[in-house]
C-alpha positions as CSV (number, residue, x, y, z in Angstrom):
1,M,0.2,0.0,0.5
2,T,1.1,3.4,-0.8
3,A,2.2,5.5,1.9
4,A,-0.1,8.7,2.4
5,L,3.1,10.6,3.5
6,A,6.6,9.2,3.0
7,V,9.8,11.2,3.9
8,D,13.3,9.5,3.2
9,G,16.4,10.7,4.3
10,L,15.2,14.5,4.7
11,S,17.8,17.2,5.8
12,V,17.3,20.7,6.5
13,V,20.2,23.3,7.1
14,Y,19.9,26.9,8.4
15,D,23.2,28.7,7.9
16,G,25.1,25.9,8.7
17,Y,23.2,24.7,11.4
18,S,21.5,21.1,10.8
19,A,17.9,21.5,11.8
20,L,17.2,18.0,10.5
21,D,19.4,15.1,9.9
22,A,18.5,12.5,7.4
23,V,14.9,11.8,9.1
24,S,12.7,9.1,7.4
25,I,9.1,8.3,8.3
26,D,6.1,6.4,6.6
27,V,2.9,7.3,7.2
28,N,-0.1,5.0,6.2
29,K,-3.4,6.5,5.0
30,G,-6.1,7.2,7.8
31,E,-3.4,6.9,10.5
32,S,-2.4,9.4,13.1
33,F,1.2,9.8,13.4
34,G,3.2,11.6,16.5
35,L,6.4,13.5,16.4
36,V,7.9,14.0,19.8
37,G,10.9,15.5,21.0
38,E,12.1,18.5,23.5
39,S,11.8,22.1,21.9
40,G,14.7,22.2,19.2
41,S,14.3,18.4,18.6
42,G,13.4,19.3,14.6
43,K,9.8,17.9,15.0
44,S,8.2,21.3,13.7
45,T,10.8,21.5,11.0
46,L,9.6,18.5,9.6
47,L,6.4,19.5,9.5
48,R,7.1,22.8,8.0
49,A,9.8,21.3,5.4
50,V,6.3,18.7,4.2
51,A,4.4,21.8,4.0
52,G,7.1,24.0,1.7
53,L,8.1,26.2,4.7
54,A,11.7,25.3,5.5
55,P,14.6,24.7,2.8
56,V,15.0,21.0,2.1
57,S,18.9,20.5,1.5
58,G,18.7,16.5,1.0
59,G,16.3,13.5,0.9
60,S,12.5,13.3,-0.8
61,I,9.2,13.7,0.4
62,R,6.4,12.1,-1.6
63,V,2.6,12.4,-1.2
64,D,0.4,9.2,-2.4
65,G,3.4,8.5,-3.9
66,E,4.2,11.6,-5.7
67,V,7.8,13.1,-5.3
68,L,7.6,16.7,-3.8
69,K,10.1,18.9,-5.8
70,G,11.9,22.0,-4.4
71,A,10.0,24.3,-1.7
72,K,7.4,25.5,-3.9
73,R,4.3,23.7,-3.6
74,A,1.3,23.4,-6.6
75,K,-1.9,24.2,-5.8
76,A,-3.0,20.9,-6.1
77,F,-0.8,20.1,-3.0
78,Y,-2.5,22.4,-0.7
79,R,-5.8,21.4,-0.9
80,Q,-4.5,17.8,-0.2
81,V,-2.3,18.8,2.6
82,Q,-3.4,21.5,5.4
83,M,-1.2,22.5,8.5
84,V,-2.8,24.0,12.0
85,F,-0.3,25.8,13.9
86,Q,0.2,26.0,17.0
87,D,-1.1,29.7,17.9
88,P,-4.3,30.0,16.5
89,Y,-4.5,34.1,17.0
90,G,-1.1,34.3,15.1
91,S,-2.5,32.2,12.2
92,L,-5.8,34.1,11.8
93,H,-5.6,37.4,10.4
94,P,-7.0,40.0,12.7
95,R,-8.6,42.1,10.7
96,Q,-11.1,39.6,8.7
97,T,-14.2,38.3,9.7
98,I,-14.6,34.4,10.3
99,D,-16.8,34.8,7.1
100,R,-13.8,35.8,5.2
101,L,-11.0,33.5,6.9
102,L,-13.3,30.6,5.5
103,L,-14.0,32.0,2.2
104,E,-10.5,33.2,1.3
105,P,-9.4,29.1,1.0
106,L,-12.6,28.5,-1.0
107,A,-11.3,31.4,-4.0
108,I,-8.0,30.3,-4.0
109,H,-8.9,27.0,-5.0
110,G,-12.0,27.8,-7.3
111,I,-14.6,26.1,-5.0
112,G,-17.8,27.0,-5.2
113,D,-20.7,26.9,-3.3
114,S,-19.3,28.9,-0.3
115,E,-22.7,29.4,1.5
116,T,-23.2,26.2,2.3
117,R,-19.4,25.3,2.9
118,I,-18.9,27.8,5.5
119,T,-22.1,27.0,7.3
120,R,-21.1,23.3,7.2
121,A,-17.5,24.1,8.4
122,L,-18.5,25.9,11.4
123,D,-20.7,23.1,12.2
124,E,-18.3,20.6,12.1
125,V,-15.9,22.2,14.4
126,G,-18.8,23.2,17.1
127,L,-19.4,26.6,16.3
128,G,-22.9,28.0,14.9
129,S,-23.6,30.7,12.4
130,G,-23.7,33.1,14.5
131,F,-19.6,33.1,14.8
132,R,-19.4,34.1,11.0
133,F,-19.1,37.8,11.0
134,R,-17.1,37.8,14.4
135,Y,-13.3,38.9,14.7
136,P,-10.5,36.6,15.9
137,H,-9.7,39.1,18.9
138,Q,-14.0,38.5,19.9
139,L,-13.3,34.5,20.3
140,S,-11.8,32.1,23.1
141,G,-8.5,30.5,22.2
142,G,-10.5,27.3,21.8
143,Q,-13.2,29.0,19.4
144,R,-10.2,30.4,17.6
145,Q,-8.6,27.1,17.3
146,R,-11.9,25.9,15.8
147,V,-11.6,28.2,13.2
148,A,-8.4,27.2,12.1
149,I,-9.3,23.7,11.8
150,A,-12.8,24.7,10.0
151,R,-10.4,26.5,7.7
152,A,-8.1,23.8,7.0
153,L,-10.7,21.3,6.5
154,I,-12.8,23.3,4.1
155,V,-10.5,22.7,1.3
156,E,-11.6,18.9,2.2
157,P,-7.7,17.7,2.4
158,S,-6.6,14.4,2.9
159,I,-3.4,15.1,5.2
160,L,-3.3,17.4,8.3
161,L,-0.2,18.6,9.6
162,L,-0.9,19.2,13.6
163,D,2.0,21.4,15.1
164,E,1.2,21.3,18.6
165,P,-2.3,22.4,17.9
166,T,-3.7,22.4,21.6
167,S,-0.5,23.5,23.6
168,A,-1.7,27.1,23.8
169,L,-4.9,26.4,25.4
170,D,-6.3,25.4,28.7
171,A,-6.3,22.0,30.1
172,S,-10.1,21.7,29.7
173,V,-10.2,23.4,26.2
174,Q,-7.5,21.0,24.9
175,A,-9.5,18.0,25.5
176,E,-12.2,19.4,23.6
177,V,-10.3,20.3,20.5
178,L,-8.6,16.7,20.5
179,N,-11.7,14.9,20.7
180,L,-13.1,17.3,18.0
181,L,-9.7,16.2,15.6
182,E,-10.4,12.8,16.3
183,Q,-14.2,12.8,15.7
184,V,-12.9,14.8,12.0
185,R,-10.5,12.2,11.7
186,R,-12.9,9.2,11.7
187,D,-15.6,11.0,9.8
188,R,-13.6,12.2,6.9
189,H,-10.8,9.2,6.9
190,L,-7.9,12.2,7.4
191,T,-4.2,11.2,7.7
192,F,-2.9,13.0,10.5
193,V,1.0,14.0,11.3
194,M,1.1,15.6,15.0
195,V,3.5,17.4,16.8
196,S,3.6,17.6,20.4
197,H,5.7,17.7,23.5
198,D,3.1,16.2,25.5
199,L,3.2,12.6,25.6
200,G,-0.3,12.0,26.9
201,V,-1.6,13.8,24.3
202,V,0.4,11.5,21.8
203,T,-0.5,8.3,23.3
204,H,-4.1,9.3,23.0
205,M,-4.3,10.7,19.5
206,C,-1.9,8.3,17.8
207,E,-1.1,4.9,16.9
208,R,2.7,5.1,16.0
209,L,5.6,7.9,16.6
210,V,9.0,8.8,16.4
211,V,11.3,10.4,19.0
212,M,13.5,13.0,17.6
213,Q,16.3,15.0,19.3
214,N,18.8,17.0,17.8
215,G,17.4,16.8,14.4
216,A,17.2,13.3,13.9
217,V,15.0,10.1,14.8
218,V,16.5,8.4,17.7
219,E,13.5,5.7,18.3
220,R,10.2,4.4,16.8
221,L,7.5,3.3,19.2
222,S,3.7,2.0,19.0
223,A,1.5,4.4,21.2
224,K,1.0,1.2,23.3
225,E,4.5,0.9,23.8
226,L,5.1,4.4,24.9
227,A,2.1,4.0,27.5
228,A,3.6,1.0,28.6
229,G,7.0,2.4,29.0
230,D,8.8,-0.2,26.6
231,V,11.4,2.1,25.4
232,K,15.0,1.4,24.5
233,Q,16.5,5.1,24.8
234,D,17.5,6.7,27.9
235,Y,16.4,10.0,26.1
236,T,12.8,8.8,25.7
237,R,12.8,7.5,28.9
238,N,13.9,11.1,30.3
239,L,11.0,12.7,28.0
240,M,8.6,10.4,29.8
241,I,9.7,11.4,33.5
242,A,9.5,15.1,32.2
243,S,6.3,14.8,30.6
244,K,3.1,15.1,33.1
245,G,1.7,12.0,34.0
246,F,4.7,9.5,33.0
247,V,6.3,9.5,35.6
248,R,6.5,5.6,36.7
249,A,7.0,4.2,40.3
């Protein structure tokens, strides 16, 4: 079976600094795949490289078997692959209404029936039509992230790249947004690649994961192995100790 996303030997270098060093991952269609590691380990850089937002200096990226060439992505790619960022306020234009924010990707991709699609997108993320003509600053952090998710989903992608999508939210709101994402993945048969520093989030959301350190993959695990503490690397054990809820007796 062709992987939804296949990254082979990917390297990213910034001004002589190696942010990614020959990283390889394969993500199956419909799978939720996790990237964990401390800050600066390269996990967000990997997502940005896939999205064309980081300069690739070596290796290859394939989506549904098709090789992506260079940093520039074809318009069709951005309909197939969407990214949700950590900070919902920073990723939403402050002077545009929610309606305008959702209309823009439809216009870019030439997708019609905007009225129906916008209403459906807001309903899908648990926001009613009453939110359509509000501005981002009039919404809570959780509501803004729901808008960001709706904006990603409205073009009907098959892959979502999730960069710490709940880390800026309160704990109670985090759970709501994670449950929403899981429901959307099941309903739409989406493929997720999720970055998180929270091992509890990853074991809840993902089937498999890689542990990253200094721009390289140091361990590959199933979520069940991580939850059971069945790990081989001391670095992974230290991450478990540092991550709330993973301190083992």
